[in-house]
N, C-alpha and C positions, 0 to 999 in steps of 0.2 A: 334495404334500398337495392333498387335492380342493377345489375350490374357489377353486384359485387366480387374482386377478384379472389380469388381459391374457390366459389362455390356458394353461391347465395343458401341461405337459409328463410326467406321471409316470404307471405305471397303478394303479387300485383294487388293494388288494390282498385275497386272498381271505379269508371269515371263515370258516378249514377246520377253526377248533378249535369251532366249534357248526355246522358241515355243509360239507358238499363244494361250494356255491354260491360262485359269484366275489361280490367286491362292485362294485356298479356305481358308477362312477364319481356326486359329488354335481355334478358341474361343471364348466368350463372343456374343450369341446371335445376333443381327440385323447387324454385322459390314459388312456383305455382301451387304447390302443396303444403306448405309451410301451415296455414291458419288449418287445415283438415286432420293434419296430423296432431296438432297440438296435444291434444287430449290423450292420445295415444302415445306420445314422447313419455309424457308426465305419471302415466300411468306403470310405463315400461321403466321409468328412473325412480321410482317408488314415493314420487309426488302424492301429495294426500289428494284426491280431489273432491273439488267440496261438495256436500249432496244436494245442493240446490242449483249447482253452477247452470245446469239449462235452463232453470227458471232468469238467471240474469241472463245471460246470451241471450234475449228475445233482440224480435224486430228491431227494435228502437233504439238498442245498443249494441248492433252488431257491427258497425264503424269502431268501436273500442276495441274487439280480438282480431283484426285484419293485420298487425303487424305481431304483438304480443300478446298471449291469453294471459286471463284473471290468474292465472297461481304463479304466472312467469313475474307479474307485475308485483304479485303480494310477496313474493319473494324476495324482490329488491326494494319493497318499503320498508323490512326490517333490515336491510344494511346499513352502511356505510358509502361514503362515496368509494373509495377502493373497489368493494364490493361489487355496487353498482355497475362500475368499469367492467368488471372480471364477468359477472352474469350477463350484460348484456356483450360484450367481448364472444360468450358462448352463446349466447341466443339467438344472437345474428348472424354468426357463422364468418366473424372478420378474426382470420387467423394471421394474418401476416402484417398486423397495424405495425409491427414497429420496424419493416423495410416497404411498407406500400404508404406513401403518403395520401393517397387515399382514403384506405379504410381507417386510417391514421386519424386523416379529419369528419369523416362520417361518426367514429365512436364519440368522438367528443364531444362534435353536434349531439348526438341523441342522449349521451349522460349528461351533458350541460341542459336540457331541456329537461329530464329526467327531474334533476336535481330543482330544478326550478318551479317545476307543476308540484313538486313534493313539499319544498317550501312553502306555498302558497295554499296549502292543507286542501290539495286536490284530491279528490276521490279516486278508488282503483279504476274507476268506469271511466273516469274524468281524464285522468294519467295516461290511461292506454287510449282512450280518443284523443289526448294531445299529441302522443307519438305517432299516432297515424295519419294524423294531421301533417304533421311534419313528413313524415315518409312520402305523403301525397306531392306535397309542396317540391323534395326532391326529385321524384320518380320523373315530373312533369319536366323539370330541368332537364334533367340524364337523357331519360329516355325518349320523350317527345319535344325536346330542342325550344320549351317554350321559351317567350320573351321575360322580359321581366314584367311589361306592362298583360300579358296572359295571364301570368301568374298570379296577380295583382288579382284579375278577374276570379281567378279559378279560389281563393280564396274569401271573396266575398260572396262567392256563388256557396261555399261551404258554410259560411257564416249566414244564411241564407235562414228563415225561420227558426232562428235561436231568438226563445220568449214570446213566441206565438202559439199560442193553445190552436190546435185541431186548424192546424193550417194547410193547405194544397203543397205548399214549397218544404219540402222536407229534404234536408242534406246529410240528413243521417247522426246527426253531433247535436242533435237538440237538448243531449243531458248536461250540455253544458247554458251558465246562465250569461244572462245580459251581459254584466259586469266583467265577469270572465274572460266572455268572447272578447270585448275590449279590450283586457290584458291579453288576452295571447295575439291579439292583430298587434298589440304596438311590440310585441318581444320578437314576432315573427319578422316585424319590420326593420328592427334593429340590428336582429342576427343572420338576417338570410336577406333581407331585399337590400341591405345599404351593402351586402358584399356579395351581389349576382354577380360580376363580372367574375371576382374568384373562384367560386363555385363553378360558374362557366368555364374558367382554362382549367381546374379539377377534373371535370367529368368531360371534356371537349377535348384538349390539347393534349397530342403527346409529348411524351416527359424521353428523352434521348435519357442513355446511359454516361453519366459524368464522368469524366477520365478522372483517376483519383492517383493516378502514377506517371510516370513520363520519364523516359533515359536520353541522357545526350552525353554524346560523345567527344572529350576536346583534349586536343594534342598539344602534349606541352613540350616545344623540344629545349632539349638538354646539352649543353655542350658538352663532348666527351671527356672524363676524367678532368671536370673542372670541380677545382679545390673550392671554392666559393659559389656563390649564387651571381646570376646575372645581375647589371647595374640596373637602375632604375633610370626612367629615359631623362631624370631633370640632374642625373649624375655625371660620372667620367664619362667621357666619347669612349665609342666603343673598341677604339684604335689603341689609347692610352692602356685602357681596361686591359686590353687581349696582351699588351706589349709589358706591361709593368708589374698588374695585379693580379690575371689568371692564366698566371703561369702553371703549367701541368708538370706533376711530381717529375718525369724524364728532364725536364727544362733545368729545372731548379737542381738537379741533380750534376748534372752540364757545367752551372753555372756554377757550381761550389767546387766542382774541380778545377774547371779554371782560377777561382782565385786564388788555392790552393798550390800552383801553378805560380801561379806571380810570383816576383821578387820583390823584397819589401822595398818599398817607397824610399827614394835617394839612392838606392846602390843598385845600378843599371846592371843588367845582364852582359857581359862580354859575349861580341858575336863576332864569330871570322869574317873579315873583309868583306870577302863575297855576297855574303847575307848583310848586310846592312845596307837597307835601302829608306830612300825618302817615306817615310809614313805621314798621312793625311792624316789632323788634327780632327776635322770631320768624322773620318770615316765610322760608320759605328751608328750613326746618326743619321735619322731618316729626316725627309722632309715636315713632316705632321711633328717631329720631335722638335727642329726650328722653330718651325712657326708657334707652337705651343711655349715654349721657352720666351721669345720674341713677346707672345700674345699677352704672357704673364707679366714679362718686363713693362712693355705697354701698361698693360693697366693699374700697376704701383704706379708708374709716373704720373699719370692721369689722375688716380686717386688723388696721390700730394697735391696736386695743383688745383685740383678742385675743393682743399681740404683750404690751401691758403684763398684764395679766392671768396668759398665761403667767409671765413673770417673778416677780413677785409671789407666783404659787403653786410656783414654783419656790426663791424667798429661804424661805418660811414651810419648803418642805418641807427645805431643807438644816437649818433650825433644830432644828426638829423630832429631825432624825437626830443632832445634837449632843448634843443633851438627851439621846437615847435612850442612846446611846454613854456619855454619859456616867453615866447611872444603874445602866448596865449593868457598870460599872469599878467605882462603887460596891458 
């Protein structure tokens, strides 16, 4: 697939259906030299090159080896699904599939296509050609920005000439049968064309880096030397809380000292005549204290009256209900 991140490793496919000129890669470095260097890589890595491989790679099967070589397809045919995924990751140079959504989607698409073709008992040439066809359609979408209609026409052109002998219309995929071509069209329709908008977004929409963390500073106002937490909004009024509940340790000690110095009740301390002054009985109480006490008394009084009224109304209701029942029975 053209434009793979981390460096490409496959050849761009020729658009032979619309002319003999070969496609140029749309990014990825050495992608154009992948098919030409496949045999050399196999020899350098110790892979066994079949003696008649040159005969197999003849002109009518050239399209089968534009993405993968015969040796690579043969290796994957002997592996399970996990091995196929690992091999395609290496062959297509998808080194960042765990962190790159695009590479992960491409790897999944090629693995699914290979396993589907293997399940239908496609030959090595047919599997290689099928993967080449998938690569062709994805390359049309990514590199040439083809619309869905244009890519459908490309698929129709690729299937042209299949089943015809000595036809002048040749797409390079004549190694498929007519039934296989119909099955491939249905597969491409359900796997690619029905999700075309998602693949367009995958290839052409920039993805911003997600913010995985954030920091917020919240200032908490704590009263100095408060032994208790602040009251809830539906709790005590703040003035009553501050005057009677949230006393600081210094204020508590002062109150204890004042209580200790007080004389026992009923035994007033003797004071000199010049010090005897009239003491206001309300001294030491604030206006809010008086309002609080009066409010509490008023609430208690009103609550008692409401209870009495409710009881009287209940008695009257029971009486009228009994009378109504008697009238109904009569």
